[in-house]
N, C-alpha and C positions, 0 to 999 in steps of 0.2 A: 486693196478694191479696185476695182475698175470700173473706169469711164465709162458712163450712159451715151449709147447718141442718142438725140432725141428722139426719136423712134422708137428707141427700146424704149426710152421712159415714156412718151405719151399711148404706148400700148400697157403699158404697166396701169397708168392714172389711169385707165378709160374702164380698164376690169374691171373698178373699184362704180358698185351700180350708183354710188350718191354722188361722182363724177360725172363720168356720163351723162347722166342725167342734164348737170349745169350746163356741160359741153352742146349737150344737144338744144339746150334751150335758145344758147345764143347763138345756134348754127348761124339762123337767119342774117342776124346781125351784121355776120363777119363777112360771110356770103358776097353782100351787098359794100362790107369794104374792100375784099379783094377784087369787084370787077370796080368799083372808085379808081384807086390802084392801079388797076390794068387799063382805065380808060386815061388815064393819066400819062402812065408809062407810053401808052401806043401814041399818043398826039405828043410823047418829048416832053413833056412839061415836069417842072421840078413843084414841089408844092407851094410855094409862092409863087411861081406861073399863072399856077388853075385857081390860085386864091384872088390875085389881081382879076385875070380875067371872071373872077365869079363876084367882082367886089366884096369881096368877103379877107378873111384875117387867113392867114398858115396858119396858123396855131389851133385854125377851125378846121382846117380841110388834114390834118395831121388827127385829130380828133377824131376825124370821118374814114380817114385811111385805119385808125385805131378799132376800129368798133366801139368806140366808145362813146359816142354821137348817133343814133338811128336819125338820118337823115328824114326830114320833108319830102313830100314827092314833088314838092319846089325845087329843094335844092336839088333832086337829081335832076332835075330839068335844066337846073345850071349847070351842072357838071357835065351833063351829055351836049351843052350849046356850048360849053366853055373847053369841051376835047375833041370836037368834031363827028359825035355816038351820037345815034339813036336809042331812048332808052327802048327798054322792051321788058314787060312783066309782063308774067303768067301764074295761073295756080293751078297745080297740079295735086293731081289725086299723093296723100301719104304713102309710101311705102312699108308694106306688111312689117310688124316685128316680127 
């Protein structure tokens, strides 16, 4: 049995309707997590340094970045302040299926 690449496994799993539906439901949370990671990386901060600037704990930052914790608007504003970024929020029409 040949080893699958991550992309091959992803395509195989997303071909299953139930998996795709669950994946799409979590997409917004993971988009927020990726934005937090990108802001932290751009600022050159470790999770611990970001946590200190936000007056929170490193495990909390890890949960934010893992997509397991949906941040409040107040938390997103703290991330922005701590990373020297400006928050941006918009609502857009859904893509046609």
